ZALUM-525173 format. One record per residue: z, y, x of N, C-alpha, C in turn. Coordinates in pm, whole numbers, padded with zeros to 5 digits, always signed. Atoms other than C-alpha are relative to their C-alpha. Example, Ala and Ser with C-alpha at 12.3 -4.5 7.8 and 13.67 -1.06 7.14 Angstrom:
% residues 2
+00000-00119+00089+00780-00450+01230+00000+00120+00090-00006-00119-00082+00714-00106+01367+00073+00109-00077
***
This chain:
% residues 264
+00105-00010+00103+00936+00833+01521-00032-00140-00054+00027+00129+00060+00878+00549+01275-00147-00040+00013+00138+00049-00015+00567+00332+01277-00097+00068-00096+00090-00064+00097+00426+00496+00962-00043+00138+00050+00029-00136-00050+00453+00850+01099-00087-00006+00125+00075+00014-00125+00323+00737+01436-00147-00035-00026+00138+00039+00031+00015+00578+01279-00082+00119-00050+00074-00116+00050-00081+00893+01088-00021+00105+00110+00014-00095-00111-00014+01109+01394-00114-00043+00092+00106+00051-00088-00239+00886+01603-00138+00023-00062+00129-00022+00065-00518+00906+01344-00038+00147+00001+00031-00142-00003-00488+01284+01325-00046+00044+00139+00039-00035-00137-00506+01312+01704-00141-00048+00030+00134+00055-00023-00817+01094+01699-00103+00053-00099+00086-00058+00104-00960+01299+01408-00061-00108-00087+00044+00108+00088-00985+00981+01205+00093-00010-00119-00080+00017+00120-00848+00876+00868+00058-00142-00003-00071+00128+00002-00603+00597+00800-00053-00090-00112+00035+00100+00101-00702+00279+00618+00126-00079-00033-00118+00072+00048-00410+00149+00413-00051-00119-00082+00050+00121+00067-00476-00210+00306+00109-00072-00076-00095+00073+00084-00296-00376+00016-00042-00147-00008+00020+00143+00021-00261-00754+00006+00124-00056-00067-00114+00065+00064-00041-00961-00223+00056-00109+00091-00063+00101-00085+00206-01164-00017-00007-00137-00066+00003+00136+00052+00143-01534-00061-00122-00035-00082+00123+00030+00074-00202-01512-00219-00107-00052+00095-00030+00096+00108-00336-01777-00250+00121-00089+00030-00119+00076-00040-00059-01952-00052+00053+00065+00128-00067-00069-00111+00180-01856+00229-00084-00001+00127+00068+00009-00129-00016-01983+00528-00136+00069-00002+00130-00068+00008-00358-01865+00408+00019+00150-00005-00029-00143+00009-00210-01527+00320+00033+00057+00137-00035-00048-00135-00060-01492+00668-00124+00009+00088+00124-00001-00080-00394-01583+00826-00089+00119-00036+00082-00112+00046-00578-01326+00613+00058+00132+00048-00064-00128-00034-00326-01049+00675-00012+00030+00149+00010-00023-00144-00322-01096+01052-00143+00033+00040+00140-00029-00029-00701-01100+01057-00033+00144-00036+00024-00139+00042-00705-00769+00866+00069+00098+00095-00070-00087-00095-00447-00620+01102-00082+00017+00128+00076-00007-00125-00652-00707+01408-00136+00065-00021+00131-00062+00027-00969-00581+01236+00010+00151-00014-00010-00146-00005-00826-00232+01207+00070+00073-00113-00076-00079+00097-00614-00151+00901+00113+00071+00075-00099-00083-00068-00368+00122+00995+00140-00019-00056-00127+00026+00068-00092+00050+00742-00021-00118-00094+00007+00114+00092-00027-00276+00558+00092+00025-00119-00081+00001+00122+00089-00254+00198+00013-00146-00043-00022+00141+00032+00242-00594+00136+00057-00009-00142-00041+00008+00140+00258-00657-00237+00094-00116-00026-00093+00105+00042+00557-00848-00369-00037-00036-00143+00053+00033+00133+00416-01037-00668+00106+00012-00109-00089-00023+00113+00567-00950-01005-00073-00046-00126+00061+00061+00120+00507-01122-01340-00040+00101-00106+00026-00097+00107+00498-00803-01551-00038+00137+00056+00038-00128-00060+00312-00530-01362-00052+00099-00105+00050-00101+00094+00230-00201-01534-00111+00084+00062+00101-00084-00065+00007-00032-01275-00118-00080+00054+00106+00081-00060-00199-00324-01148-00097-00055-00104+00104+00051+00087-00527-00427-01302-00014-00151+00011+00015+00145+00007-00656-00780-01367-00013-00070+00134+00021+00066-00130-00758-00856-01007+00133-00022+00071-00129+00014-00069-00415-00788-00859+00098-00079-00086-00084+00085+00086-00245-00941-01163-00025-00148+00029+00032+00141-00028-00430-01266-01093+00050-00041+00138-00049+00034-00134-00338-01248-00725+00151-00025-00004-00144+00020+00013+00028-01214-00822+00031-00135-00065-00023+00128+00067+00005-01512-01054-00025-00117+00094+00027+00107-00096-00152-01726-00780+00116-00014+00099-00109+00002-00098+00120-01627-00535+00128-00055-00062-00122+00048+00065+00402-01685-00783-00010-00150-00029+00021+00141+00030+00254-02020-00885+00021-00085+00125-00014+00073-00125+00257-02123-00519+00132+00028+00069-00137-00006-00050+00622-02035-00476+00044+00127+00068-00042-00123-00067+00626-01677-00347+00120+00062-00071-00121-00066+00049+00963-01506-00388+00027+00121+00089-00039-00113-00086+01130-01195-00249+00043-00050+00136-00045+00054-00129+01293-01408+00017-00119-00041+00087+00117+00043-00076+00958-01556+00119-00086+00120+00042+00071-00122-00041+00803-01207+00121+00064+00057+00126-00068-00043-00122+01068-01113+00376-00040-00090+00117+00046+00092-00105+00971-01426+00572-00140+00038+00048+00136-00041-00036+00610-01306+00560+00003+00121+00093-00013-00116-00090+00714-00973+00714+00041-00046+00139-00044+00049-00132+00896-01159+00992-00115-00068+00074+00112+00070-00064+00589-01374+01059-00104+00099+00052+00097-00102-00045+00358-01071+01075+00054+00073+00122-00060-00078-00109+00601-00888+01301+00001-00076+00132+00008+00079-00125+00589-01175+01552-00130+00026+00074+00134-00011-00059+00223-01094+01609-00054+00142+00009+00065-00131+00009+00156-00729+01525+00102+00110-00029-00092-00113+00019+00324-00387+01529-00044+00094-00111+00052-00085+00107+00136-00250+01227+00114+00048-00092-00098-00043+00100+00343-00033+00987-00013-00084-00127+00001+00083+00120+00442-00247+00688+00078+00070-00111-00063-00058+00117+00515-00092+00349+00005-00107-00109-00012+00095+00111+00652-00325+00083-00037+00072-00129+00049-00059+00125+00486-00260-00254+00055-00084-00114-00062+00081+00105+00680-00361-00560+00029+00082-00125-00053-00063+00121+00823-00284-00901+00152-00003+00009-00145-00015-00016+01187-00191-00959+00076-00126-00041-00073+00117+00050+01287-00504-01149+00030-00102+00110-00030+00099-00105+01246-00749-00856+00096+00053+00106-00089-00059-00102+01419-00507-00616+00142+00005-00053-00133-00009+00062+01709-00451-00857+00063-00139-00010-00053+00136+00012+01745-00825-00916+00041-00056+00136-00031+00046-00135+01746-00888-00541+00126+00067+00054-00114-00078-00049+02007-00619-00483-00048+00115+00085+00052-00119-00069+01943-00262-00368+00038+00001+00147-00046-00005-00139+02155-00275-00052-00058-00115+00081+00054+00119-00069+02043-00627+00038-00149+00017+00027+00143-00021-00018+01681-00524-00011-00027+00084+00125+00023-00085-00117+01699-00241+00243+00037-00074+00129-00047+00070-00120+01899-00449+00491-00099-00108+00044+00088+00112-00034+01673-00754+00474-00140+00048+00039+00134-00051-00029+01350-00553+00469-00006+00059+00140+00002-00063-00132+01442-00350+00776+00020-00103+00110-00024+00101-00103+01576-00648+00967-00120-00093+00016+00122+00081-00011+01256-00840+00887-00109+00073+00076+00101-00078-00071+01049-00554+01028-00083+00090-00088+00073-00092+00089+00932-00354+00723+00037+00144+00034-00018-00140-00039+00896+00022+00763+00021+00093-00119-00017-00083+00117+00919+00150+00405-00031-00079-00125+00025+00069+00127+00877+00069+00039-00063+00097-00099+00061-00076+00109+00670+00190-00254+00034-00076-00128-00037+00064+00127+00813+00115-00600-00070+00075-00112+00096-00067+00087+00547+00194-00854+00066+00063-00122-00054-00046+00128+00764+00235-01163+00138+00064+00014-00129-00067-00020+01062+00418-01010-00024+00149+00021+00024-00144-00014+01040+00794-01078+00102+00064+00095-00090-00065-00096+01197+01035-00826+00139+00026-00057-00128-00038+00059+01470+01140-01070+00098-00118-00010-00086+00117+00016+01602+00785-01094+00014-00083+00128+00001+00081-00122+01555+00670-00736+00134+00000+00073-00129-00002-00070+01906+00770-00624+00082-00124-00031-00069+00124+00034+02035+00465-00808-00026-00106+00106+00038+00094-00106+01850+00267-00540+00048+00049+00137-00023-00046-00137+01880+00484-00231+00147+00028+00030-00142-00025-00025+02250+00562-00280+00070-00127+00051-00059+00125-00048+02315+00196-00198-00053-00040+00138+00054+00027-00133+02118+00212+00127+00091+00061+00105-00071-00066-00109+02278+00282+00461-00086+00114+00052+00067-00124-00043+02173+00585+00662-00118-00022+00093+00120+00022-00082+01890+00419+00851-00123+00054-00073+00122-00056+00057+01551+00579+00798-00086-00111-00058+00084+00101+00066+01360+00371+00542-00075+00072-00113+00072-00085+00096+01094+00581+00365-00029-00068-00133+00040+00039+00135+01051+00549-00010-00125+00081-00033+00128-00069+00018+00684+00633-00056-00011+00048-00145+00013-00059+00134+00617+00866-00353-00146-00001-00046+00134-00002+00063+00323+00857-00593-00020+00132-00074+00038-00117+00080+00144+01156-00745-00123-00039-00082+00110+00036+00091-00079+01099-01049-00097+00116-00016+00098-00108+00022-00397+01292-01130+00039+00092-00115-00048-00083+00111-00214+01424-01437+00123+00083+00038-00119-00073-00047+00073+01566-01229-00035+00147+00025+00022-00142-00025+00097+01945-01236+00037+00036+00143-00017-00035-00141+00100+02128-00906+00146+00030+00032-00140-00029-00029+00461+02245-00939+00079-00129+00017-00069+00129-00016+00582+01889-00992-00048-00070+00127+00050+00059-00125+00359+01776-00706+00076+00056+00119-00079-00061-00108+00543+02024-00484+00138-00062+00007-00135+00058+00007+00876+01883-00601+00000-00143+00055+00009+00138-00049+00768+01523-00536-00021-00001+00151+00029-00005-00144+00631+01614-00194+00122+00040+00081-00118-00048-00072+00954+01790-00099+00098-00112+00030-00094+00111-00021+01149+01465-00133-00066-00124+00056+00076+00118-00044+00882+01236+00009+00019-00026+00149-00002+00039-00140+00885+01046+00335-00113-00101+00024+00106+00094-00033+00619+00846+00515-00137+00057-00028+00124-00063+00046+00316+00957+00316+00003+00011-00151+00014-00012+00144+00218+01063-00033-00118-00084-00047+00105+00085+00055+00015+00818-00241-00056+00073-00122+00065-00072+00109-00227+01016-00457-00086-00097-00081+00075+00089+00088-00351+00808-00749-00131+00070-00039+00130-00066+00010-00723+00878-00774-00054+00009-00142+00053+00000+00135-00770+00816-01145+00107-00051-00096-00089+00059+00099-00588+00742-01466-00046-00143-00026+00033+00141+00021-00574+00373-01551+00070-00086+00103-00065+00095-00090-00476+00065-01354-00085-00022+00125+00072+00027-00123-00576-00053-01008-00126-00083-00027+00121+00081+00011-00928-00185-00972-00091+00033-00116+00085-00034+00115-01062-00025-01289-00105+00103+00041+00110-00090-00029-01379+00183-01303+00032+00144-00039-00016-00137+00044-01433+00549-01376+00044+00096+00108-00040-00089-00108-01364+00693-01033-00097+00117+00011+00079-00122-00019-01483+01053-01005+00042+00059+00134-00043-00040-00135-01471+01120-00631+00006+00151+00016+00001-00145-00013-01555+01488-00668+00127+00061-00060-00118-00052+00068-01276+01557-00918+00127-00039+00075-00117+00047-00074-01025+01345-00725+00012+00073+00132-00001-00071-00127-01123+01511-00402+00052+00141-00013-00049-00136+00022-01059+01856-00543+00151+00001-00019-00144+00007+00024-00713+01750-00661+00074-00033+00130-00061+00036-00128-00633+01588-00326+00004+00119+00093+00006-00120-00084-00740+01905-00149+00110+00098-00040-00104-00090+00050-00502+02106-00369+00139-00050+00041-00130+00056-00037-00211+01868-00303+00027+00021+00149-00019-00017-00145-00267+01889+00072+00042+00142+00035-00036-00139-00030-00224+02265+00051+00148+00028-00026-00140-00026+00031+00134+02228-00076+00093-00089+00082-00086+00087-00082+00259+01976+00181-00065-00031+00134+00050+00047-00130+00229+01876+00545+00006-00152+00009-00010+00146+00004+00300+01516+00446-00140-00062-00004+00130+00067+00013+00006+01278+00502-00026-00043-00145+00039+00034+00138-00181+01221+00173-00106-00109+00005+00098+00109+00009-00358+00892+00101-00038-00021-00145+00051+00015+00136-00574+00832-00203-00034-00146-00027+00029+00138+00037-00596+00501-00385-00017-00016-00149+00032+00043+00136-00685+00324-00714-00151+00015-00024+00141-00001+00042-01043+00230-00797-00100+00020+00111+00095-00018-00111-01194+00267-00449-00049-00139+00042+00049+00135-00025-01414-00037-00413-00115-00005+00099+00117-00001-00087-01707+00074-00197+00022+00095+00119-00015-00089-00117-01729+00225+00154-00044+00143-00028+00044-00137+00025-01920+00524+00017+00103+00081-00080-00109-00068+00071-01635+00605-00224+00111+00036+00098-00104-00023-00100-01390+00569+00062-00036+00118+00089+00044-00109-00086-01596+00803+00278+00015+00134-00073-00006-00126+00076-01612+01067+00002+00144+00048-00015-00139-00040+00024-01237+01064-00067+00077+00024+00129-00071-00018-00126-01125+01035+00293-00013+00142+00052+00024-00136-00047-01270+01377+00355+00106+00098-00052-00097-00091+00062-00998+01530+00134+00145-00031+00036-00139+00036-00029-00691+01357+00275+00015-00059+00139-00030+00061-00129-00537+01165+00561-00033-00148+00003+00034+00141+00002-00638+00820+00446-00029-00047-00141+00029+00061+00129-00735+00589+00166+00074-00133-00010-00067+00127+00025-00574+00285+00007-00099-00092-00071+00088+00100+00061-00781-00025-00070+00084-00121-00037-00078+00115+00043-00626-00303-00276-00083-00102-00076+00071+00095+00085-00828-00461-00554-00126-00054+00067+00122+00048-00066-01146-00480-00345+00033-00114+00097-00042+00107-00090-00961-00688-00084+00044-00124-00079-00048+00115+00078-00794-00903-00345-00114-00072-00072+00116+00062+00064-01125-00960-00522-00073-00091+00099+00065+00081-00105-01272-01087-00194+00081-00127+00028-00084+00119-00020-00975-01320-00146-00025-00099-00113+00020+00086+00118-01021-01454-00500-00135-00071+00007+00135+00058-00005-01393-01512-00442-00018-00102+00113+00018+00087-00118-01335-01703-00117+00113-00100+00020-00109+00097-00010-01035-01922-00191-00057-00139+00035+00044+00133-00042-01077-02257-00017-00103+00000+00110+00101-00007-00106-01336-02132+00231+00068+00026+00134-00066-00006-00130-01250-02170+00599-00012+00137+00066+00021-00130-00064-01385-01826+00689+00052+00116-00085-00051-00105+00088-01188-01633+00427+00060+00115+00081-00059-00106-00082-01001-01443+00699-00107+00084+00067+00108-00075-00064-01326-01347+00871-00069+00092-00099+00063-00085+00102-01472-01214+00545+00085+00125-00027-00087-00116+00023-01169-00992+00489-00001+00093+00121+00006-00084-00120-01182-00872+00850-00129+00083+00001+00127-00073+00005-01547-00776+00802+00008+00116-00099-00018-00110+00097-01453-00572+00494+00082+00113+00061-00083-00103-00064-01182-00393+00689-00084+00084+00095+00083-00076-00095-01429-00299+00961-00099+00089-00073+00096-00079+00078-01676-00177+00698+00066+00127-00056-00069-00117+00056-01421+00051+00529+00044+00095+00112-00047-00086-00109-01281+00173+00860-00115+00081+00059+00117-00071-00051-01629+00261+00981-00039+00115-00093+00041-00101+00099-01693+00454+00659+00087+00124+00004-00092-00115+00008-01388+00679+00697+00028+00062+00136-00020-00061-00132-01417+00768+01065-00024+00150-00006
***
């Protein structure tokens, strides 16, 4: 059983919900980023989404866009993102999902990406702009080792297509909680919760909801409808607000504990 599946199984057995935490690799710099990430791991995130910074994102809002620019400016590359996975793996067994766009993965090389990611210690990948119908171009170059490609379901996705996406999914399903980009406003927890509840009825796959969840009370409301929540922009906003402060890792750890407490 892979680390991702094991984490969700453990949370289900404990009747708790998973906290998936997104952080951009290398924001604001490699060493500070590693310190922050490890602090968040020890504070209780269940799955780490490690963002590989990209210059032309289509799904990320201004907060994560700025985090990517800081990381790229300070030299983050795909190779260094793999180094970051290796560094984290020296200290923690948390499931690590690489979060990226197709362009950087394609430029790096599909087969090389899977090989290097798995050997570094990553457990799966989420490629925001790669639809299921076109993903074989990537996965056909992978060897037969289990390396989940996490699927996304949008709030505008019809239920029949949701069934189709779920049928080919591995790891967990990422349910986008609202139209728009990450970190933007307009979250309707009631409406999103109803849709998440419907999706859960068509799959046994763990369902995690993300996009626009910035407060523990929102997390608590949405966690009730799925197996976990994804927090990204709220963490990155805190990193941005505390750059240069010696206790930046402690502030992020406190946020993790706050969100985890909210979704118990």
